[in-house]
N, CA, C and O atoms as a GROMACS GRO file, in nm:
protein
  332
    1MET      N    1   1.175   1.184  -1.430
    1MET     CA    2   1.064   1.104  -1.479
    1MET      C    3   1.101   0.945  -1.451
    1MET      O    4   1.024   0.867  -1.396
    2PHE      N    5   1.218   0.917  -1.494
    2PHE     CA    6   1.260   0.787  -1.478
    2PHE      C    7   1.268   0.722  -1.324
    2PHE      O    8   1.233   0.611  -1.286
    3ALA      N    9   1.322   0.827  -1.254
    3ALA     CA   10   1.330   0.790  -1.104
    3ALA      C   11   1.196   0.771  -1.032
    3ALA      O   12   1.190   0.694  -0.935
    4SER      N   13   1.079   0.845  -1.082
    4SER     CA   14   0.968   0.816  -1.027
    4SER      C   15   0.897   0.695  -1.092
    4SER      O   16   0.810   0.635  -1.029
    5GLN      N   17   0.933   0.662  -1.211
    5GLN     CA   18   0.885   0.538  -1.267
    5GLN      C   19   0.949   0.419  -1.184
    5GLN      O   20   0.882   0.330  -1.132
    6HIS      N   21   1.074   0.426  -1.178
    6HIS     CA   22   1.134   0.326  -1.111
    6HIS      C   23   1.088   0.305  -0.960
    6HIS      O   24   1.072   0.190  -0.917
    7ARG      N   25   1.070   0.403  -0.889
    7ARG     CA   26   1.030   0.418  -0.748
    7ARG      C   27   0.883   0.340  -0.739
    7ARG      O   28   0.863   0.254  -0.653
    8GLU      N   29   0.791   0.375  -0.830
    8GLU     CA   30   0.672   0.318  -0.843
    8GLU      C   31   0.665   0.178  -0.887
    8GLU      O   32   0.577   0.106  -0.838
    9ALA      N   33   0.742   0.134  -0.967
    9ALA     CA   34   0.762  -0.012  -1.005
    9ALA      C   35   0.821  -0.086  -0.892
    9ALA      O   36   0.781  -0.201  -0.870
   10LYS      N   37   0.906  -0.037  -0.823
   10LYS     CA   38   0.972  -0.094  -0.715
   10LYS      C   39   0.868  -0.118  -0.604
   10LYS      O   40   0.865  -0.224  -0.542
   11ARG      N   41   0.787  -0.022  -0.580
   11ARG     CA   42   0.674  -0.022  -0.479
   11ARG      C   43   0.563  -0.136  -0.531
   11ARG      O   44   0.513  -0.212  -0.448
   12VAL      N   45   0.530  -0.142  -0.660
   12VAL     CA   46   0.444  -0.256  -0.697
   12VAL      C   47   0.499  -0.375  -0.679
   12VAL      O   48   0.431  -0.462  -0.625
   13VAL      N   49   0.616  -0.401  -0.716
   13VAL     CA   50   0.683  -0.543  -0.712
   13VAL      C   51   0.686  -0.570  -0.536
   13VAL      O   52   0.653  -0.679  -0.489
   14THR      N   53   0.726  -0.470  -0.460
   14THR     CA   54   0.724  -0.501  -0.317
   14THR      C   55   0.605  -0.560  -0.261
   14THR      O   56   0.601  -0.658  -0.186
   15GLU      N   57   0.488  -0.480  -0.312
   15GLU     CA   58   0.350  -0.514  -0.262
   15GLU      C   59   0.318  -0.654  -0.322
   15GLU      O   60   0.254  -0.733  -0.252
   16MET      N   61   0.357  -0.688  -0.439
   16MET     CA   62   0.320  -0.822  -0.491
   16MET      C   63   0.399  -0.921  -0.419
   16MET      O   64   0.345  -1.030  -0.402
   17MET      N   65   0.514  -0.903  -0.373
   17MET     CA   66   0.603  -1.008  -0.311
   17MET      C   67   0.537  -1.023  -0.162
   17MET      O   68   0.552  -1.131  -0.103
   18ALA      N   69   0.466  -0.919  -0.100
   18ALA     CA   70   0.415  -0.932   0.021
   18ALA      C   71   0.279  -1.006   0.021
   18ALA      O   72   0.226  -1.036   0.128
   19MET      N   73   0.223  -1.034  -0.094
   19MET     CA   74   0.106  -1.107  -0.105
   19MET      C   75   0.122  -1.236  -0.139
   19MET      O   76   0.023  -1.294  -0.185
   20ARG      N   77   0.236  -1.302  -0.126
   20ARG     CA   78   0.254  -1.451  -0.160
   20ARG      C   79   0.163  -1.541  -0.082
   20ARG      O   80   0.141  -1.653  -0.128
   21GLY      N   81   0.109  -1.506   0.031
   21GLY     CA   82   0.024  -1.612   0.106
   21GLY      C   83  -0.118  -1.598   0.077
   21GLY      O   84  -0.202  -1.666   0.137
   22LEU      N   85  -0.150  -1.508  -0.020
   22LEU     CA   86  -0.284  -1.477  -0.020
   22LEU      C   87  -0.365  -1.594  -0.094
   22LEU      O   88  -0.473  -1.620  -0.040
   23MET      N   89  -0.339  -1.658  -0.187
   23MET     CA   90  -0.394  -1.779  -0.250
   23MET      C   91  -0.440  -1.888  -0.152
   23MET      O   92  -0.558  -1.924  -0.139
   24PRO      N   93  -0.336  -1.937  -0.084
   24PRO     CA   94  -0.358  -2.041   0.006
   24PRO      C   95  -0.459  -1.998   0.133
   24PRO      O   96  -0.539  -2.077   0.184
   25LEU      N   97  -0.446  -1.879   0.170
   25LEU     CA   98  -0.528  -1.823   0.269
   25LEU      C   99  -0.682  -1.823   0.225
   25LEU      O  100  -0.773  -1.864   0.298
   26LEU      N  101  -0.699  -1.773   0.096
   26LEU     CA  102  -0.840  -1.768   0.030
   26LEU      C  103  -0.885  -1.917   0.006
   26LEU      O  104  -1.004  -1.945   0.024
   27MET      N  105  -0.811  -1.996  -0.027
   27MET     CA  106  -0.857  -2.139  -0.065
   27MET      C  107  -0.880  -2.213   0.064
   27MET      O  108  -0.934  -2.323   0.053
   28LYS      N  109  -0.847  -2.171   0.186
   28LYS     CA  110  -0.878  -2.254   0.305
   28LYS      C  111  -1.028  -2.255   0.331
   28LYS      O  112  -1.084  -2.355   0.375
   29ALA      N  113  -1.092  -2.139   0.301
   29ALA     CA  114  -1.236  -2.136   0.324
   29ALA      C  115  -1.308  -2.232   0.211
   29ALA      O  116  -1.403  -2.307   0.230
   30ARG      N  117  -1.252  -2.213   0.115
   30ARG     CA  118  -1.320  -2.299  -0.016
   30ARG      C  119  -1.294  -2.446   0.007
   30ARG      O  120  -1.380  -2.527  -0.028
   31ASN      N  121  -1.183  -2.485   0.061
   31ASN     CA  122  -1.162  -2.623   0.104
   31ASN      C  123  -1.238  -2.678   0.220
   31ASN      O  124  -1.226  -2.797   0.250
   32GLY      N  125  -1.311  -2.604   0.281
   32GLY     CA  126  -1.381  -2.645   0.407
   32GLY      C  127  -1.338  -2.604   0.531
   32GLY      O  128  -1.407  -2.616   0.632
   33GLY      N  129  -1.209  -2.548   0.529
   33GLY     CA  130  -1.152  -2.492   0.659
   33GLY      C  131  -1.219  -2.356   0.703
   33GLY      O  132  -1.293  -2.287   0.633
   34ARG      N  133  -1.178  -2.331   0.834
   34ARG     CA  134  -1.227  -2.196   0.882
   34ARG      C  135  -1.108  -2.115   0.909
   34ARG      O  136  -1.000  -2.165   0.939
   35TRP      N  137  -1.130  -1.986   0.897
   35TRP     CA  138  -1.028  -1.886   0.919
   35TRP      C  139  -1.023  -1.865   1.074
   35TRP      O  140  -1.126  -1.859   1.142
   36THR      N  141  -0.887  -1.853   1.128
   36THR     CA  142  -0.893  -1.809   1.262
   36THR      C  143  -0.875  -1.643   1.278
   36THR      O  144  -0.840  -1.577   1.180
   37PRO      N  145  -0.895  -1.595   1.374
   37PRO     CA  146  -0.910  -1.443   1.393
   37PRO      C  147  -0.774  -1.378   1.335
   37PRO      O  148  -0.776  -1.271   1.274
   38GLN      N  149  -0.661  -1.446   1.356
   38GLN     CA  150  -0.526  -1.410   1.314
   38GLN      C  151  -0.527  -1.410   1.150
   38GLN      O  152  -0.471  -1.324   1.083
   39GLU      N  153  -0.593  -1.509   1.101
   39GLU     CA  154  -0.593  -1.532   0.953
   39GLU      C  155  -0.684  -1.421   0.887
   39GLU      O  156  -0.658  -1.372   0.777
   40LYS      N  157  -0.778  -1.390   0.953
   40LYS     CA  158  -0.885  -1.288   0.899
   40LYS      C  159  -0.810  -1.157   0.902
   40LYS      O  160  -0.823  -1.083   0.805
   41LEU      N  161  -0.734  -1.121   0.999
   41LEU     CA  162  -0.656  -0.995   1.008
   41LEU      C  163  -0.557  -0.998   0.885
   41LEU      O  164  -0.549  -0.900   0.811
   42GLU      N  165  -0.484  -1.110   0.863
   42GLU     CA  166  -0.388  -1.130   0.751
   42GLU      C  167  -0.451  -1.114   0.624
   42GLU      O  168  -0.393  -1.057   0.531
   43LEU      N  169  -0.586  -1.170   0.612
   43LEU     CA  170  -0.661  -1.164   0.488
   43LEU      C  171  -0.701  -1.007   0.455
   43LEU      O  172  -0.698  -0.964   0.339
   44ILE      N  173  -0.735  -0.936   0.554
   44ILE     CA  174  -0.765  -0.791   0.539
   44ILE      C  175  -0.637  -0.712   0.498
   44ILE      O  176  -0.642  -0.621   0.415
   45ALA      N  177  -0.527  -0.748   0.556
   45ALA     CA  178  -0.403  -0.684   0.512
   45ALA      C  179  -0.373  -0.709   0.372
   45ALA      O  180  -0.334  -0.616   0.301
   46HIS      N  181  -0.390  -0.841   0.320
   46HIS     CA  182  -0.364  -0.880   0.193
   46HIS      C  183  -0.452  -0.786   0.101
   46HIS      O  184  -0.401  -0.715   0.014
   47LEU      N  185  -0.595  -0.791   0.128
   47LEU     CA  186  -0.686  -0.716   0.044
   47LEU      C  187  -0.662  -0.563   0.025
   47LEU      O  188  -0.686  -0.500  -0.078
   48ARG      N  189  -0.612  -0.514   0.140
   48ARG     CA  190  -0.571  -0.379   0.136
   48ARG      C  191  -0.462  -0.344   0.032
   48ARG      O  192  -0.460  -0.243  -0.039
   49ARG      N  193  -0.361  -0.455   0.036
   49ARG     CA  194  -0.246  -0.427  -0.064
   49ARG      C  195  -0.294  -0.440  -0.192
   49ARG      O  196  -0.248  -0.364  -0.277
   50VAL      N  197  -0.390  -0.535  -0.227
   50VAL     CA  198  -0.448  -0.555  -0.354
   50VAL      C  199  -0.512  -0.407  -0.401
   50VAL      O  200  -0.491  -0.355  -0.511
   51ALA      N  201  -0.589  -0.354  -0.303
   51ALA     CA  202  -0.655  -0.231  -0.337
   51ALA      C  203  -0.568  -0.116  -0.362
   51ALA      O  204  -0.608  -0.022  -0.430
   52HIS      N  205  -0.447  -0.120  -0.311
   52HIS     CA  206  -0.350  -0.014  -0.326
   52HIS      C  207  -0.271  -0.015  -0.462
   52HIS      O  208  -0.231   0.086  -0.520
   53ILE      N  209  -0.255  -0.147  -0.503
   53ILE     CA  210  -0.198  -0.175  -0.646
   53ILE      C  211  -0.294  -0.176  -0.753
   53ILE      O  212  -0.254  -0.153  -0.868
   54SER      N  213  -0.428  -0.203  -0.727
   54SER     CA  214  -0.513  -0.228  -0.847
   54SER      C  215  -0.515  -0.127  -0.957
   54SER      O  216  -0.521  -0.165  -1.074
   55PRO      N  217  -0.509   0.006  -0.922
   55PRO     CA  218  -0.502   0.106  -1.044
   55PRO      C  219  -0.381   0.066  -1.130
   55PRO      O  220  -0.390   0.076  -1.252
   56TYR      N  221  -0.272   0.022  -1.076
   56TYR     CA  222  -0.151  -0.003  -1.166
   56TYR      C  223  -0.197  -0.137  -1.241
   56TYR      O  224  -0.172  -0.145  -1.362
   57LEU      N  225  -0.254  -0.228  -1.185
   57LEU     CA  226  -0.279  -0.363  -1.255
   57LEU      C  227  -0.400  -0.347  -1.368
   57LEU      O  228  -0.410  -0.417  -1.468
   58LEU      N  229  -0.490  -0.241  -1.332
   58LEU     CA  230  -0.585  -0.221  -1.425
   58LEU      C  231  -0.549  -0.154  -1.553
   58LEU      O  232  -0.598  -0.176  -1.663
   59LEU      N  233  -0.445  -0.060  -1.517
   59LEU     CA  234  -0.382   0.031  -1.624
   59LEU      C  235  -0.294  -0.069  -1.714
   59LEU      O  236  -0.287  -0.043  -1.835
   60LEU      N  237  -0.234  -0.170  -1.669
   60LEU     CA  238  -0.160  -0.258  -1.751
   60LEU      C  239  -0.227  -0.342  -1.851
   60LEU      O  240  -0.170  -0.383  -1.951
   61LEU      N  241  -0.359  -0.368  -1.820
   61LEU     CA  242  -0.443  -0.444  -1.891
   61LEU      C  243  -0.497  -0.368  -2.028
   61LEU      O  244  -0.532  -0.431  -2.127
   62LEU      N  245  -0.498  -0.229  -2.018
   62LEU     CA  246  -0.540  -0.152  -2.152
   62LEU      C  247  -0.447  -0.160  -2.252
   62LEU      O  248  -0.326  -0.159  -2.230
   63PRO      N  249  -0.500  -0.168  -2.368
   63PRO     CA  250  -0.407  -0.154  -2.489
   63PRO      C  251  -0.310  -0.032  -2.491
   63PRO      O  252  -0.360   0.075  -2.458
   64GLY      N  253  -0.198  -0.032  -2.520
   64GLY     CA  254  -0.102   0.067  -2.523
   64GLY      C  255  -0.067   0.122  -2.390
   64GLY      O  256  -0.018   0.234  -2.383
   65SER      N  257  -0.090   0.051  -2.284
   65SER     CA  258  -0.070   0.100  -2.163
   65SER      C  259   0.081   0.122  -2.104
   65SER      O  260   0.111   0.201  -2.015
   66ALA      N  261   0.162   0.043  -2.166
   66ALA     CA  262   0.305   0.076  -2.139
   66ALA      C  263   0.348   0.209  -2.180
   66ALA      O  264   0.448   0.251  -2.124
   67VAL      N  265   0.294   0.283  -2.266
   67VAL     CA  266   0.324   0.409  -2.318
   67VAL      C  267   0.289   0.504  -2.219
   67VAL      O  268   0.362   0.600  -2.196
   68PHE      N  269   0.167   0.482  -2.150
   68PHE     CA  270   0.126   0.574  -2.046
   68PHE      C  271   0.167   0.550  -1.902
   68PHE      O  272   0.144   0.637  -1.818
   69LEU      N  273   0.217   0.451  -1.876
   69LEU     CA  274   0.272   0.422  -1.737
   69LEU      C  275   0.352   0.528  -1.685
   69LEU      O  276   0.326   0.563  -1.569
   70PRO      N  277   0.450   0.589  -1.748
   70PRO     CA  278   0.535   0.703  -1.676
   70PRO      C  279   0.432   0.811  -1.657
   70PRO      O  280   0.432   0.870  -1.550
   71ILE      N  281   0.347   0.842  -1.747
   71ILE     CA  282   0.257   0.953  -1.728
   71ILE      C  283   0.182   0.925  -1.602
   71ILE      O  284   0.178   1.010  -1.512
   72TYR      N  285   0.124   0.810  -1.592
   72TYR     CA  286   0.036   0.782  -1.467
   72TYR      C  287   0.111   0.781  -1.352
   72TYR      O  288   0.053   0.828  -1.254
   73ALA      N  289   0.225   0.741  -1.335
   73ALA     CA  290   0.322   0.733  -1.214
   73ALA      C  291   0.328   0.888  -1.173
   73ALA      O  292   0.308   0.932  -1.060
   74TRP      N  293   0.357   0.961  -1.282
   74TRP     CA  294   0.380   1.112  -1.245
   74TRP      C  295   0.254   1.176  -1.199
   74TRP      O  296   0.260   1.269  -1.118
   75TRP      N  297   0.141   1.131  -1.245
   75TRP     CA  298   0.006   1.194  -1.205
   75TRP      C  299  -0.019   1.134  -1.065
   75TRP      O  300  -0.077   1.210  -0.988
   76LEU      N  301   0.009   1.027  -1.023
   76LEU     CA  302  -0.003   0.957  -0.897
   76LEU      C  303   0.078   1.050  -0.789
   76LEU      O  304   0.029   1.091  -0.684
   77ASP      N  305   0.198   1.074  -0.831
   77ASP     CA  306   0.293   1.154  -0.744
   77ASP      C  307   0.243   1.298  -0.711
   77ASP      O  308   0.249   1.352  -0.601
   78ARG      N  309   0.193   1.352  -0.824
   78ARG     CA  310   0.130   1.493  -0.808
   78ARG      C  311   0.013   1.493  -0.720
   78ARG      O  312  -0.010   1.588  -0.645
   79ARG      N  313  -0.056   1.398  -0.727
   79ARG     CA  314  -0.187   1.382  -0.650
   79ARG      C  315  -0.153   1.344  -0.506
   79ARG      O  316  -0.227   1.394  -0.422
   80ARG      N  317  -0.061   1.270  -0.465
   80ARG     CA  318  -0.010   1.249  -0.339
   80ARG      C  319   0.030   1.368  -0.270
   80ARG      O  320  -0.006   1.388  -0.154
   81GLY      N  321   0.109   1.456  -0.339
   81GLY     CA  322   0.180   1.571  -0.280
   81GLY      C  323   0.062   1.672  -0.232
   81GLY      O  324   0.088   1.748  -0.139
   82ARG      N  325  -0.045   1.676  -0.282
   82ARG     CA  326  -0.152   1.775  -0.243
   82ARG      C  327  -0.213   1.737  -0.109
   82ARG      O  328  -0.255   1.821  -0.029
   83ARG      N  329  -0.216   1.595  -0.087
   83ARG     CA  330  -0.299   1.566   0.041
   83ARG      C  331  -0.240   1.601   0.162
   83ARG      O  332  -0.299   1.581   0.268
   0.00000   0.00000   0.00000
């Protein structure tokens, strides 16, 4: 159980590190700039990363969520194995 928890935590950290350029890219349109086609593809890739880790982030916002995190990681592993 600890190995799966460690693996999932490492996956979340890796995804978060890959999203470092998301905020400046989002703010470009807000500041009056226009996205190039390459930047649009990069933005889509960032949003997909956010979608993949959003269940983890949502779970961390709930009260007492640290207790359920290992159970949640186990449940995700079980579900992924059936696909």
